[in-house]
Structures are given as C-alpha cells and as structure tokens.
N, C-alpha and C positions, 0 to 999 in steps of 0.2 A: 227544242236544242241537241238533244240526242241524235234524233234523227238528221240532223242538218249536218252533224259532224260526220255521222257515219256515211253519209251520201258522198261527203268529199273526200273521205280519210285514205281512199285508194290513189287519189290527184295530190295528195300532200306531199312535200319535200320529205327527205327523213327527218330532219329537224322539228320540221311543223308537225311530224307524227308524233314524235317524240312528247310536244308540247301536248298536243290532242290526248295522249295516254296520261300524262301527269293531271290534265284536265279530269279525266274520267273517273281517276283514282281518289281525286280529292274532292271532287263536287264542290260544294258551295263556300268550302273556306277559300278557294280563289278570289271568291268577291271581295275578301278585306284585304287582297294583296295589292300593291301597286305595279305598275308594270316593270320596274325593275327588281322589285322583290321576284316577281313571278321569274322573269327571267333568272335570275339566280337559282332560285328553287327547282327550276324545270332542267334547268342546265343549257337553255337557251340564248338566242341574244334578242334584244329587243326589236329589230329588223323581224326576227321572225315572227315573234309574235303580232306585228302589224300585218305582215303576210297573211300569216293564220286568221286574224279576224277578217282581212278582206277577202279571201277565200271562203269564210261563211256568210257573207254579203253584209259584213257590217262595215260602217264608216272608220271605225278605229276601235281602238281598247276599252274606252268609255262605253261606247254603244253596245259592244259585246258583253260590259258586266252588267248594263244595264237589263238588257235581255235575261241574260244568265239568271238575276236576281228575281228576275219577274217569274221566271221557269220554277224558281224552288219555292218562291211565295205564293206559286198557286196549288201549293199542299202535294204536289209529287216529287219526290225526290228524282234527282238529276240522273245518278247512279246508285248502284249498292256501296255506300260508303263504309267498308268494313276497316276496322283498326288492324293494321300490318304491323309484322314486326320490327323493322326500321320507321317506324313513324315517330315524330318528337312528342315531346309531351303537348305543345301549342297544337299539334295535327289531331292527337288524340281527342284533346277537348273539344276542337270544333266538328270534327267527325261526330262526336257522339252528340252534340247540341244539335248540330244540323240534322243529322238523321231523327234525331228525337221530334225536333220542331215541325220539319217535314211529314212525319208519320202522324202527327196529333194534326193537323190540315188536313191529310188524306181521310181521316178516320171521321174528322168532322164535317168534313165537304160531303162525306156519303151517309153520313147519319140520317136516319130517317126518323122526323117528327113524330110518326105515329108510333114508332116502336117505343121511343121515350114516353110518350102519353100514356101509352097502353102499360107498360112497365110502372110508371110513377102511381098509376090508380090501382096496381094489383097491390103493390107495397103499402101505400097508404091504407090499404082497407084489411090488410093481414092483421091476425091475430096474433101470430108469433112469426119469426123471420129467421132463418138459417142460413148461413152463407157457408159453402165445402169448396174447397181448392183443392188440389195437390201439388207439393212441391213448392215452386215459386207462387204458383196462385193461391196457393194457401196462404203465403203472405199477405197476399192481394185483398183474399177474403178477410182476413183479419182487420186489418185496415179498413175496409169498405163497413165492416161490421161496427168499429168503433166511432164511425160517423153516426150510424143507425143508433144504437142504444142511447144516445143522448135525447132522441125524439120520445122517449116514454113507450117504444115499442119493446116488450121480449125479444131478445137477438141472443144470438151465439152463433160463433164461428168453431169450424172444425176442419183440419188439415191431415187427420188420421183416417185413411180409408175405411178401416174398420169400423170406426166410432161413427163416422157420418153415414154409413151405410146403414148402422143399427138405428140411427137416429130419424134418418129418412124414413124407415119402416116404422116409425112413431108418430109420425105427423100426424095430423085431422084436417078434415076440412076446413078451410079458414087460413090455414098456415099456408106460408110461402118459402121454398129453398131457392137459394139464388148460387145456381154453380158458377164458378168462373174458370174457364178454359181455354186458352188461344187456339189451341188445335182442335179441341172439341171431339176428340179421337181417344181419349183413356178410357180404358174397362170401367175403372172405379167409379168414374164420374157418370159414364152412362147407365150403370146398375144403381146409382145413388137416383139418378131422375127418373129411372123406370121405378123405384121404392117409393119415392115421392108421390107420383102421378098413383102410383094404386092404393096409396094410402088417403088419396083426395086432396091432396094437397096442391098449392100451384107452384108451378115451375118457371123460373126465372132464368135463361143464360146469358153471361157476357162473355162471346164466343164469336169461331169465325163463321160467316155463312156457308150454307152447303155442307156442314158438318154433320157428323151423327148426333151429335148432341144438341144441335140447333132443330132438327126434326123430332127430337122428342119434348121439347119443351113448349112450353104453354105461351111463353112469350119469352124474344129475344131480343137482345142489344148486340148489332153486330160491330166487331173491330176487326177489320180484314188486313193482319199485319203479319208479312213476311217477313222473318228472320231464322237465321242461323243459329241454334242455341246447343251446337254438339260440342263450340270450343267454350263461348262464354254464356255467361246466365242471361235468358229472355230479359232484355232491356225497353226496348220501345214498345211492346206488347203489355208489358207490366205497367208502364206509363199510362198509356190508353187505356188500361180497364182501372188504374185508379181516379184518372178525370171520370169518368163514366160514373164511377162510385159516386164522385161527388157530386155529378149532376143528378143522379137519381135522389142522394141523400139533399140536395137541395130542394127539388121537386116535392117530395115527400114533405120536407119541413113547410112548405106555402101550404101544401095541401091540407095539412093538418094543422096550420097557425093557430089555430085557437086554444088545441088543446095541448101544443107542444111549446108556448110561449113562455109559460109561467115557469114550466122546469128547466128549461134552458136560463132564465134568467136566475133561478136559484142555482142551478150549478156553476153559472160564470160568477155568481157573488162569492160561493164558497170556495172558489179556484184563486178569487181575489184576496180573499183573506188568508190566504196560505203563502202569499207571496210577501218575500222580505219586504219591508216597508222601505219606501224610497227606491226601489228597484224599478219600478214604472219608469218608461222614457219620459213621461210626461212632466216627471216630479223633478228630472233634473234640470240643474240652473244652468242658465246660458254661459258657456264659459269654462265650465266646470271639468275637469281633467277626467278620463277614465277613472284613471285611480283612486282619484279622491271620490267619485261617486259609487266605487266598488270596494271602499275601505270597511274593516270590519266596526269601527265606531258609526258610521253612517249607516249601515246597512241591518245593524240589529238595533236600532232606534224604534221603540214603536210609533204607529203615526199619531200624529198632532191630535190631540184629546182624547187618544185611549188611556185606557188604566193599565195598570201593571198586571191586574189578574187578566185583562182582555187579551195582554200582550201573550199570555203563559198556557192561554185556553189550548191551544193545538198540542202542547206537548202533555196535557193531561189526557187529550184525548185518544193518544196513541195507548 
C-alpha cells in the first residue's frame, strides 16, 4: 500500500497529495472513517477521495479501505504513526492502539519457535532465575518475575545496575539470568551478561536481534521493535517484552505442570479467601445495581456457611 502511494504521488493533484499525506500521518485510523468523515478531516472533497482511490487502482473507497485493513492486519505498520502535537484525543488513542497491535503482530510473525522452545527448556530446568533490566526494562523485568515466582522457582528481579551486577557475579551453575533490553546496547546489561556467564549461569536475553547483548546470551528471544524513545518512554517494545514474558511463563508452567499445579491452586485459594465476600462477579444477582452490590452492608457480610471466627481470621493474621 505504501509503495503504491509513493509510486503515484508525483502524478497526484495537490488536493490528492494532501489526502495522501493525511493517510500517511494517521495510518490505520483511516480504516474507521467513512468517506465524509475522511473528507472533513483531510480537508478535501469526496470526489477527491474517489479520484485518489482510482489513481491507486481501486474501484472505490470500500476496496481501498479493505486493502488498507489487510495491509495493517498483516503485521506490518503502514507508516510510523507517531503522536503529534495537534492530534485530538481520538487520534492519539487510535495511533497508540494501532501501533501497538501492528508491532505485536510483527514480532509474532517473526518469532522463532526454536527460540521459544530453547528458552522454556532453559528456564524450566533452572535452580534459580534472576531478572535484570535498566530503566523502563527494569519495570518489565519485575513484571515477568511476578509471573514466575508463583511457579515455585526461586526468583528475584533487579533494576539497579550495581545490584544486578553483584548478583550476576554470585550466580552458580544451574541458575539463569534473564536480561531485558530492547536495544541490547546498554553497558550495564552487557557487563551483567558477561558476569553471569563467568559464574557458570545460563543467560537468556529478550532483546533486539544482532545486538551486542544477543551475541553474549546463551539463548535469545528476539523482539525487533524500532521506536523513538527520546521524547516518550518506550511503549510498543515494553508491551512486546511483557507478552513474551507471558509466553515464557505459560510455557514453563506447562513444562513443570506436575510440580507447580498444587502450589498455584493453594495460592489462588488464599487469594479468594482475602476477597470481600460477595464481590465475585459470579455472586452478583441478575438485575442488581452496581451500587447495591458494592454497598457496605452487602460487601462486609461473611460468606454463607462461614463463622464469625473465620471472617475475622485475616485481621488477626496481620
């Protein structure tokens, strides 16, 4: 789609070029617009839209939108849809969602099954797993660690470079260090990978292919996301790493199903006990108003069949 527009751009009328520029700036959000809405936002007439579609070789606006949607759905972003200063809230929401969805699809399509399999095997056999990340990636590392600690594997997460460097030096054979870095070019992460390998531990990297970190790791799961983080904090790369963390956690849970099932059930049972009685969605009565279901009288009542002693147990546990 992009190549087709570029090929005919010089032959377009000024109004049609203005429309092409609008499509390039707003990308997939155009799919949700009707012809009158697009004409108003782009500042052109509906006949201009019709001529633009014909110049691209389409029978009409509907076929143009269909091909445009397929282009976006294929996993490759049409253009770099950066948020601009004059964007309206609806435009901002559309751009952020569209960019994220397209990037996730792109990473998914490029994902190597062998990489995932090797990463899951490494993590499933680990004696201890430590997660390292700097800055924004440190928050991602903490989130992934939160998924793994429930599997009964000793885990921890560090975002302080001094701390995870010391920790990497203290790892032992059978341990695994998971390093999260979109660029894979941070000195602190490279040093931690070197220290972990020197300690005999395995190194798994969630990073960009071809990066220095990828070359140091024993196993890599690539997330090749290009984004300008100079103005805004990383967005799409963060989401991709979080999803990859979920993939790995689910894979390890299945790999160690016999050993983790009991612990997960006990943890979930404990969480259910700490919820306010009657707050579960399944307990809501049909037709009951939200305010009624959230009223203090309803929410503080102990479950049916429970005793006053059991209802007060959490307070004494504190």
